[in-house]
C-alpha positions as CSV (number, residue, x, y, z in Angstrom):
1,M,-134.9,27.2,-42.9
2,N,-133.7,26.4,-46.3
3,C,-129.7,26.2,-45.7
4,R,-129.1,26.2,-49.1
5,S,-131.2,30.0,-50.0
6,P,-128.9,32.9,-50.8
7,Y,-130.9,34.6,-47.6
8,F,-129.5,32.0,-45.3
9,L,-125.9,32.6,-46.4
10,H,-126.2,36.5,-46.4
11,R,-127.9,36.2,-42.7
12,H,-124.9,34.5,-41.5
13,F,-122.2,36.0,-43.6
14,E,-120.5,37.8,-40.8
15,R,-120.3,34.7,-38.8
16,I,-118.7,32.6,-42.0
17,L,-116.1,35.8,-42.2
18,D,-115.0,35.1,-38.5
19,A,-115.1,31.4,-38.6
20,L,-111.9,31.8,-41.6
21,P,-108.4,30.9,-40.1
22,D,-106.8,33.9,-41.7
23,G,-107.3,37.4,-41.2
24,L,-109.3,39.1,-43.6
25,F,-109.2,42.8,-44.6
26,I,-111.8,44.0,-47.1
27,T,-112.0,47.6,-49.1
28,D,-113.9,49.3,-51.6
29,T,-112.2,51.1,-54.9
30,S,-111.2,54.0,-52.7
31,G,-109.3,52.1,-50.1
32,T,-112.0,52.7,-47.5
33,T,-112.3,49.7,-45.2
34,L,-115.6,47.4,-44.9
35,R,-114.7,44.7,-42.9
36,V,-112.2,43.2,-41.0
37,N,-113.0,39.9,-39.1
38,R,-112.4,38.4,-36.0
39,M,-109.0,36.7,-36.6
40,Y,-107.8,39.9,-37.8
41,E,-108.3,41.7,-34.8
42,Q,-106.7,39.0,-33.1
43,L,-103.4,39.1,-35.1
44,T,-103.2,43.0,-35.1
45,G,-105.1,43.8,-31.9
46,L,-107.4,46.1,-34.0
47,K,-110.8,46.2,-33.7
48,Q,-113.5,46.9,-36.6
49,E,-114.6,49.7,-34.8
50,E,-111.2,51.2,-35.0
51,V,-110.6,50.8,-39.0
52,Q,-113.8,50.6,-40.3
53,G,-114.9,53.5,-42.2
54,K,-111.3,54.5,-42.7
55,N,-109.1,55.0,-45.8
56,V,-105.8,52.6,-45.7
57,R,-103.5,55.3,-46.9
58,A,-105.0,57.4,-43.8
59,L,-103.8,54.3,-41.5
60,V,-100.6,54.0,-43.1
61,E,-99.9,57.7,-42.5
62,E,-101.0,57.2,-39.0
63,G,-98.2,54.8,-38.3
64,V,-101.1,51.8,-38.0
65,F,-99.1,49.7,-40.4
66,D,-96.4,50.4,-43.3
67,Q,-97.6,48.7,-46.4
68,V,-101.4,48.1,-48.0
69,L,-102.1,46.5,-51.3
70,N,-105.5,48.2,-52.3
71,P,-103.8,51.1,-54.2
72,G,-101.9,48.4,-56.6
73,I,-104.9,46.5,-57.1
74,V,-107.2,48.5,-57.8
75,R,-104.6,50.1,-60.6
76,T,-103.7,46.7,-61.7
77,G,-106.7,44.5,-61.5
78,K,-104.1,41.3,-60.3
79,P,-103.7,39.8,-57.0
80,A,-100.6,41.1,-54.8
81,T,-98.5,40.0,-52.0
82,H,-96.4,42.0,-49.6
83,V,-95.1,41.8,-46.2
84,Q,-96.6,44.2,-43.6
85,K,-95.1,45.7,-40.6
86,L,-97.5,47.1,-37.4
87,Q,-96.9,49.6,-35.2
88,N,-96.0,47.0,-32.5
89,G,-93.2,45.5,-34.7
90,K,-95.4,42.0,-35.8
91,K,-94.7,41.5,-39.3
92,L,-97.4,40.5,-41.4
93,V,-98.3,38.7,-44.9
94,L,-100.7,39.9,-47.0
95,S,-102.4,38.1,-50.4
96,G,-104.7,40.8,-51.9
97,F,-107.3,39.8,-54.5
98,P,-109.5,41.9,-56.7
99,V,-113.2,41.4,-56.4
100,F,-115.4,41.8,-60.0
101,D,-119.2,42.6,-60.3
102,E,-121.3,41.1,-62.8
103,N,-120.5,43.7,-64.9
104,G,-116.8,43.1,-65.1
105,E,-116.1,45.9,-63.0
106,L,-113.5,45.9,-59.8
107,C,-115.7,46.7,-56.9
108,L,-114.0,45.3,-54.0
109,V,-110.4,44.5,-53.1
110,V,-110.0,41.4,-50.6
111,T,-106.8,40.6,-48.0
112,F,-106.1,37.6,-46.9
113,V,-103.7,38.2,-43.7
114,R,-101.3,35.6,-41.9
115,D,-98.7,36.2,-38.8
116,I,-95.3,35.6,-39.9
117,T,-93.3,37.3,-36.9
118,L,-93.1,33.8,-35.4
119,L,-91.9,32.6,-38.9
120,T,-89.1,35.2,-38.9
121,Q,-88.2,34.5,-35.5
122,M,-87.9,31.4,-36.4
123,N,-85.6,31.7,-39.6
124,E,-83.7,34.1,-37.4
125,Q,-82.9,31.4,-34.7
126,M,-82.1,29.0,-37.6
127,A,-79.9,31.3,-39.1
128,E,-78.4,31.6,-35.4
129,Q,-78.2,28.1,-34.6
130,R,-76.7,27.7,-38.6
131,Q,-74.1,30.1,-37.5
132,L,-73.4,28.2,-34.3
133,I,-73.1,25.2,-36.5
134,D,-71.0,26.8,-38.7
135,Q,-68.7,28.0,-36.1
136,I,-68.5,24.9,-34.4
137,N,-67.4,23.1,-37.8
138,D,-64.9,25.7,-38.2
139,Q,-63.3,24.8,-34.7
140,L,-63.6,21.3,-35.3
141,A,-61.8,21.9,-38.9
142,Y,-59.4,24.0,-37.5
143,M,-58.8,21.5,-34.1
144,T,-58.6,18.4,-36.9
145,H,-55.9,20.2,-38.9
146,E,-54.1,21.5,-36.1
147,Q,-53.8,18.8,-34.1
148,A,-53.0,16.2,-37.2
149,K,-50.1,18.2,-38.2
150,L,-49.1,18.9,-34.2
151,P,-45.1,18.7,-34.9
152,E,-42.8,17.2,-31.9
153,P,-39.8,19.6,-31.7
154,V,-37.0,18.4,-33.4
155,Y,-33.6,19.4,-31.6
156,A,-30.4,17.3,-30.7
157,G,-28.7,20.3,-28.2
158,P,-29.2,20.7,-24.5
159,A,-30.2,24.1,-25.3
160,M,-33.8,23.2,-26.9
161,G,-33.9,20.8,-24.2
162,E,-34.0,23.4,-21.8
163,V,-36.8,25.2,-23.4
164,V,-38.7,22.0,-24.0
165,S,-38.5,21.5,-20.4
166,L,-39.4,24.7,-19.3
167,L,-42.8,25.0,-21.6
168,Q,-43.8,21.1,-20.1
169,R,-43.8,22.8,-16.6
170,F,-45.6,25.6,-18.1
171,A,-48.3,23.7,-19.9
172,V,-49.9,22.2,-17.1
173,T,-50.6,25.5,-15.6
174,D,-53.4,27.9,-16.8
175,A,-51.0,30.7,-16.6
176,T,-50.4,33.2,-19.6
177,V,-47.0,32.4,-22.0
178,L,-44.7,34.5,-23.6
179,I,-42.8,32.9,-26.2
180,L,-39.6,35.0,-27.3
181,G,-37.4,34.5,-30.5
182,E,-36.3,35.8,-33.7
183,T,-38.0,35.4,-36.8
184,G,-38.3,32.2,-38.0
185,V,-37.1,30.1,-34.9
186,G,-40.4,28.1,-34.8
187,K,-42.3,30.2,-32.0
188,D,-45.6,28.6,-33.3
189,V,-44.1,25.1,-33.0
190,F,-43.7,25.9,-29.3
191,A,-46.9,27.1,-28.8
192,R,-48.9,24.3,-30.3
193,L,-46.7,21.9,-28.1
194,T,-47.7,24.1,-24.6
195,H,-51.3,23.9,-26.1
196,G,-51.0,20.4,-26.6
197,L,-49.6,19.1,-23.0
198,S,-52.2,20.9,-21.6
199,A,-55.8,20.5,-20.0
200,R,-57.0,22.1,-22.6
201,R,-55.5,20.0,-25.6
202,D,-58.6,19.1,-26.8
203,K,-60.1,22.2,-27.5
204,I,-59.5,24.9,-30.2
205,L,-56.2,26.5,-30.5
206,L,-56.8,29.4,-32.9
207,K,-53.7,31.6,-34.1
208,V,-54.0,35.0,-34.7
209,D,-51.3,37.1,-36.8
210,C,-51.7,40.4,-35.1
211,G,-49.2,42.1,-37.8
212,G,-51.4,40.5,-40.2
213,I,-54.5,42.2,-39.6
214,S,-55.5,45.7,-40.7
215,E,-55.4,48.1,-37.6
216,T,-59.0,49.4,-38.6
217,L,-60.5,45.6,-38.4
218,T,-58.1,44.5,-35.5
219,E,-60.5,45.3,-32.9
220,S,-63.7,43.8,-34.7
221,E,-61.7,40.5,-35.7
222,I,-60.4,40.3,-32.5
223,F,-63.3,41.1,-30.1
224,G,-66.3,41.0,-32.6
225,Y,-69.1,43.4,-33.0
226,M,-72.7,44.0,-32.4
227,P,-75.2,43.8,-35.4
228,G,-75.1,46.9,-37.5
229,A,-72.1,48.1,-35.1
230,F,-70.7,50.0,-38.1
231,T,-71.0,50.5,-41.8
232,G,-70.7,47.2,-43.7
233,A,-71.4,45.3,-40.2
234,S,-73.6,41.9,-40.6
235,N,-76.8,42.5,-39.5
236,K,-76.3,39.4,-37.4
237,G,-73.1,40.8,-35.7
238,K,-70.3,38.5,-35.4
239,A,-67.9,36.7,-32.7
240,G,-64.5,37.7,-32.3
241,Y,-61.4,35.1,-31.8
242,F,-61.5,35.5,-28.2
243,E,-65.3,34.3,-28.3
244,I,-64.4,31.4,-31.0
245,A,-61.9,29.8,-28.8
246,D,-63.9,30.1,-25.5
247,G,-62.7,27.1,-23.4
248,G,-59.5,27.0,-25.3
249,T,-56.3,28.5,-26.1
250,I,-55.7,31.4,-28.0
251,F,-52.1,32.1,-29.7
252,L,-51.4,35.9,-30.4
253,D,-48.8,35.8,-32.6
254,E,-46.4,39.1,-33.0
255,V,-48.2,40.3,-30.1
256,G,-45.9,43.4,-30.0
257,E,-47.7,44.6,-33.1
258,L,-50.9,45.7,-31.4
259,P,-51.4,49.0,-31.3
260,L,-52.0,50.7,-27.9
261,S,-55.6,50.8,-28.0
262,M,-55.8,47.1,-28.8
263,Q,-53.3,46.7,-25.6
264,T,-55.9,48.4,-23.1
265,R,-58.6,45.9,-24.3
266,L,-56.0,43.0,-23.9
267,L,-55.3,44.1,-20.8
268,R,-59.5,43.7,-19.8
269,V,-59.4,40.0,-21.1
270,L,-56.1,38.7,-19.2
271,Q,-57.3,40.6,-16.0
272,D,-61.0,39.7,-16.0
273,G,-61.7,37.2,-18.5
274,E,-64.2,39.7,-19.7
275,I,-64.4,40.8,-23.8
276,M,-66.4,43.7,-24.9
277,R,-68.0,43.4,-28.9
278,V,-67.4,46.9,-30.6
279,G,-71.1,48.4,-30.4
280,G,-71.7,46.3,-27.4
281,S,-73.0,47.7,-24.0
282,S,-72.1,44.7,-21.5
283,P,-69.2,42.7,-21.5
284,R,-69.0,38.9,-22.3
285,K,-67.1,36.4,-19.9
286,V,-64.4,34.1,-21.9
287,D,-62.7,31.3,-20.5
288,V,-59.4,31.6,-22.7
289,R,-55.9,30.7,-22.1
290,V,-53.4,33.1,-23.9
291,I,-50.0,32.2,-25.2
292,A,-48.2,35.0,-27.0
293,A,-45.2,35.8,-29.2
294,T,-42.7,38.4,-30.5
295,N,-39.6,38.8,-32.1
296,R,-39.6,42.1,-30.4
297,N,-37.9,43.3,-27.2
298,L,-40.7,44.1,-25.2
299,A,-38.9,45.6,-22.4
300,E,-37.3,48.4,-24.7
301,N,-40.8,49.1,-26.3
302,V,-42.4,49.5,-22.5
303,E,-39.7,52.1,-22.2
304,A,-40.4,53.6,-25.5
305,G,-43.9,53.9,-24.8
306,T,-45.0,51.7,-27.8
307,F,-45.8,48.8,-25.3
308,R,-48.1,49.2,-22.2
309,R,-46.2,48.4,-19.1
310,D,-49.2,46.8,-17.0
311,L,-49.6,44.7,-20.1
312,Y,-46.1,43.9,-20.5
313,Y,-46.0,42.5,-16.4
314,R,-49.4,40.5,-17.1
315,L,-48.0,38.7,-20.2
316,N,-44.2,38.1,-18.9
317,V,-45.5,35.5,-16.6
318,A,-44.0,32.3,-17.5
319,T,-41.7,33.6,-20.7
320,V,-39.5,31.4,-22.6
321,Q,-36.4,32.4,-25.0
322,I,-35.8,30.5,-28.1
323,P,-32.2,30.7,-29.0
324,P,-31.3,31.5,-32.7
325,L,-30.5,28.0,-34.9
326,R,-26.8,29.7,-35.3
327,E,-26.5,29.3,-31.7
328,R,-27.4,25.7,-31.5
329,A,-25.5,24.3,-34.5
330,E,-25.9,20.9,-32.9
331,D,-30.0,21.2,-34.1
332,V,-29.0,21.7,-37.8
333,R,-28.6,18.4,-39.0
334,P,-31.6,16.7,-37.3
335,L,-33.8,19.6,-38.4
336,A,-32.6,19.2,-42.1
337,E,-33.2,15.6,-42.0
338,H,-36.6,16.1,-40.7
339,F,-37.6,18.4,-43.4
340,L,-36.1,16.4,-46.4
341,R,-38.3,13.4,-44.9
342,Q,-41.3,15.2,-44.6
343,Y,-41.1,16.5,-48.0
344,A,-39.5,13.9,-49.9
345,T,-42.3,12.0,-48.9
346,K,-44.7,14.5,-50.1
347,Y,-42.9,14.4,-53.4
348,R,-42.2,10.6,-53.6
349,K,-38.8,10.9,-53.9
350,S,-36.0,9.1,-52.2
351,M,-33.1,11.3,-51.4
352,A,-30.3,11.9,-48.5
353,F,-27.6,14.5,-47.1
354,M,-24.2,13.7,-47.4
355,D,-22.8,14.0,-44.1
356,V,-20.1,16.8,-45.6
357,T,-23.2,18.4,-47.2
358,L,-24.4,18.4,-43.4
359,D,-21.4,19.5,-42.1
360,M,-21.2,22.5,-44.4
361,M,-24.9,23.3,-43.3
362,S,-24.0,23.2,-40.0
363,R,-21.3,26.0,-40.1
364,Y,-23.6,28.5,-42.1
365,A,-25.2,31.0,-39.6
366,W,-28.8,30.6,-40.9
367,P,-30.2,34.5,-40.5
368,G,-33.7,33.2,-41.3
369,N,-33.2,30.6,-38.5
370,V,-35.6,27.5,-38.9
371,R,-37.9,28.9,-41.4
372,E,-34.8,29.7,-43.7
373,L,-33.5,26.4,-43.7
374,Q,-37.1,24.3,-44.0
375,N,-37.7,26.5,-47.1
376,M,-33.8,25.3,-48.4
377,V,-34.6,21.7,-47.9
378,H,-37.9,22.2,-49.4
379,S,-36.5,24.0,-52.6
380,L,-33.9,21.1,-53.0
381,V,-36.4,18.5,-52.8
382,I,-38.5,20.2,-55.7
383,T,-35.2,21.0,-57.9
384,L,-32.7,18.2,-57.6
385,K,-33.2,14.5,-58.9
386,G,-31.3,12.9,-56.0
387,P,-30.7,10.7,-54.5
388,M,-27.6,12.4,-52.8
389,I,-27.6,16.2,-52.0
390,S,-24.1,17.1,-52.1
391,P,-22.1,20.4,-51.8
392,R,-22.3,21.7,-54.9
393,D,-26.2,21.5,-54.5
394,L,-26.5,23.8,-51.6
395,P,-26.8,27.7,-52.2
396,V,-23.6,29.4,-52.9
397,Q,-24.0,31.3,-49.8
398,I,-23.7,28.3,-48.0
399,S,-21.5,26.2,-49.8
400,G,-18.9,28.7,-51.0
401,V,-19.3,26.7,-54.4
402,N,-20.4,28.6,-57.4
403,P,-22.3,26.1,-60.2
404,G,-19.2,26.4,-62.8
405,D,-16.9,25.6,-60.3
406,S,-14.8,22.2,-61.3
407,C,-13.8,21.4,-57.7
408,Y,-14.8,21.8,-54.3
409,T,-13.3,24.7,-52.6
410,D,-11.1,24.2,-49.3
411,E,-14.2,24.8,-46.8
412,I,-15.7,21.4,-48.5
413,L,-12.7,19.7,-48.7
414,S,-10.0,20.0,-45.8
415,V,-6.5,20.6,-47.1
416,R,-3.6,18.5,-45.6
417,R,-5.1,15.1,-46.2
418,P,-4.1,12.6,-48.8
419,L,-6.3,12.7,-51.8
420,K,-6.8,9.0,-51.3
421,D,-8.3,9.5,-47.8
422,I,-10.8,12.1,-49.2
423,M,-11.9,10.2,-51.9
424,A,-12.5,7.3,-49.2
425,E,-14.6,9.2,-47.0
426,V,-16.7,10.7,-50.0
427,E,-17.2,7.0,-51.2
428,R,-17.9,6.2,-47.7
429,D,-20.4,8.6,-46.9
430,F,-22.4,8.6,-50.3
431,L,-22.8,4.4,-50.0
432,L,-23.8,4.5,-46.5
433,K,-26.7,7.2,-47.4
434,A,-27.2,5.0,-51.0
435,I,-28.0,2.0,-48.6
436,E,-30.1,4.4,-46.2
437,V,-32.5,5.4,-49.2
438,H,-32.6,1.9,-51.0
439,G,-32.6,-0.5,-48.2
440,S,-30.1,-2.8,-49.1
441,V,-26.4,-3.4,-50.1
442,Q,-27.4,-5.5,-52.8
443,K,-29.9,-3.3,-54.3
444,V,-26.8,-0.6,-53.8
445,A,-24.3,-3.0,-55.7
446,E,-26.7,-3.7,-58.3
447,L,-27.4,0.3,-58.9
448,F,-24.0,1.0,-59.2
449,R,-22.8,-2.0,-61.1
450,I,-20.1,-3.1,-58.1
451,N,-19.8,-6.2,-56.1
452,R,-21.4,-6.4,-52.6
453,S,-17.9,-7.4,-51.2
454,T,-16.4,-3.6,-52.8
455,V,-19.5,-2.1,-50.7
456,F,-18.8,-3.6,-47.7
457,R,-15.1,-3.0,-47.8
458,K,-15.6,0.8,-48.5
459,I,-17.8,1.2,-45.9
460,Q,-16.0,-0.2,-43.3
461,G,-12.8,2.1,-44.5
462,T,-10.6,-0.3,-45.8
463,R,-8.9,-0.5,-49.6
464,R,-6.9,-2.6,-51.7
465,T,-4.2,-1.6,-53.8
466,S,-5.9,-3.4,-57.2
467,D,-9.3,-1.3,-56.7
């Protein structure tokens, strides 16, 4: 038989349809199903005899699938594409085309069907992988940032030496550490020190400000949530802080601010090493070391009923108290000079404190602790031209000197001393600091238009009557 004859093609028409790699669904203009091919049966699990002769609208009403193209294509006479979901959850992409007869009248709608379930799953998996990669990148960025600024505690007195020694002993264990101290004493510095000395130092240290998270969001932020757990929740869910910090350390700053409901969930983490996402039905294991800090008296809060007793006992395993700055005046000078170097380098300035200025700062009570000191030094570097920072440059509550005063107060310069001794001391302090800033006696001599021998004599504390 001639393979080119129309009769031959008509005879093998159904085999041709079954040979197509895509599913095929053919309907007339009323929406009645005329023919589906073998690939359609394989993709959907629907047999020819189950759908043939049935209207596509009736199939939708029966829940066989949720979308059809026939009515829209018949109405517009134009091709259309849509995603269709089957009763079994499988997703198909439909591409429908109108077929016209010799008179130009629409007579059939031919729909090609492809399974995109696997493609959708792959896209979802890729989205999850991207989310995981972003999470890892966030961890790496956080770790890099934290490690880059990991500070060495700055102190001179024995009180802080005891604190550092204690934290060094705590760090090598995996015990929960509780850091107590007033606001501004630098609890976060010592939390980072503890992590940096631990076996987890190459893992993430994640700081969580327990007082800075909205109470309505605290639970989902700290413990994460499942897809669609609440209105506005991501349909992919979200990992909480404990999952992000898995393998590393989580620093719960101001842990005393946690509401009682969250204290219960935190206790479960400390006891069992498990978290439960919001909307979840099964716990997830996490391996996280906890460092907590607070400016509250937790023992008093326990008695007042605002902090769980059992959680307090769990936290109060390795406890250290950071003394306020007013109790360690010997640390003011090294801290002030540390912050001055930090900000002078940042703003490319050459500045130094006069000794009398540092002495005055050491006598101040610093109610805002180290944070107040740091902010004050930052302000001085920004506002002053330098190079020397005198008592007059300090805030009035520290110096006792108002900007309009023409001389230092008795707090600045001691009475009962000869004026020449006072002036010699001021000159010596000034020149020593100037040499420190400019690097050489020669440079200072040129800058202030005096002989090098005069500079040496003044910093050694000797004078000649001719000066």
